[in-house]
C-alpha positions in Angstrom: 21.8 6.4 24.2 23.6 9.0 26.2 23.5 12.8 25.8 26.4 13.1 23.5 25.1 10.3 21.2 21.7 12.1 21.1 23.3 15.4 20.2 25.4 13.9 17.5 22.4 12.1 16.0 20.3 15.3 15.9 23.2 17.3 14.4 23.7 14.5 11.8 20.0 14.7 10.8 19.8 18.4 10.7 22.9 18.5 8.3 20.9 16.2 5.9 18.1 18.6 5.4 18.0 21.5 2.9 14.4 22.5 3.8 13.7 26.0 4.7 13.4 25.1 8.3 13.9 21.7 10.1 13.1 20.5 13.5 14.3 17.2 14.9 12.7 15.6 18.0 14.5 12.6 19.6 12.2 10.8 22.2 12.9 7.7 24.3 10.6 5.6 26.4 11.0 2.7 28.8 8.0 0.4 29.4 7.7 -2.3 32.0 5.0 -4.9 32.5 4.5 -7.4 35.2 1.7 -10.0 35.1 0.6 -12.0 38.1 -1.2 -15.3 38.2 -2.0 -17.2 41.4 -0.3 -14.5 43.5 3.0 -15.0 41.7 4.8 -13.2 38.9 4.0 -15.0 35.7 5.6 -12.6 33.2 8.0 -9.7 33.5 8.7 -7.7 30.3 10.8 -4.6 29.8 11.2 -2.6 26.6 13.1 0.5 25.6 12.4 2.4 22.5 13.8 5.6 20.8 12.2 7.4 17.9 13.4 10.4 15.8 10.8 12.8 14.3 11.8 15.2 11.5 9.5 18.2 10.9 10.3 20.3 7.8 8.9 23.6 6.5 8.9 24.1 2.7 7.7 27.7 2.5 4.2 27.5 4.0 4.0 23.7 3.8 4.8 21.2 6.6 5.7 17.6 6.6 6.7 15.1 9.4 8.2 11.7 9.3 9.4 9.3 12.0 12.0 6.5 12.3 13.4 4.2 14.8 16.5 3.4 12.7 19.5 5.7 12.9 21.9 4.5 10.3 22.8 7.3 7.6 20.6 5.8 4.9 17.5 5.7 7.3 18.2 9.4 8.4 18.4 10.4 4.7 15.1 8.5 4.0 13.2 10.1 7.0 14.3 13.7 5.9 13.3 12.9 2.3 9.9 11.5 3.4 9.2 14.6 5.5 10.1 16.7 2.5 7.8 14.7 0.2 4.9 15.0 2.7 5.3 18.7 2.9 5.5 19.1 -0.9 2.1 17.4 -1.1 0.4 19.7 1.4 -1.7 22.8 0.7 -0.1 26.1 1.6 -0.8 27.1 5.2 -0.9 31.0 5.2 -1.1 31.0 9.0 2.0 28.9 9.5 4.5 30.4 12.0 8.2 29.9 11.7 9.8 27.1 13.9 11.8 29.7 15.7 11.2 33.4 16.1 14.4 35.5 16.3 
């Protein structure tokens, strides 16, 4: 995923949220594994993953949800799940806003 695709994905996710505050974190990781047997490579595996985490504030309640699927329905679902989780939390009177102006 290049920089423009990442920005577009984050902007699309933010547009789907009507929470008081919303934060979107997009994180990618590359993992490589090489196994040796009898001084020779017996297995070589490489994997790339990208995850999107949505954090919402509903008043003084917080919810987070994560997905690795980026179609519109999955993005709607992850935002909705974060809101459902926040709605079930107790009020946190010490909660700070995501961004101080």
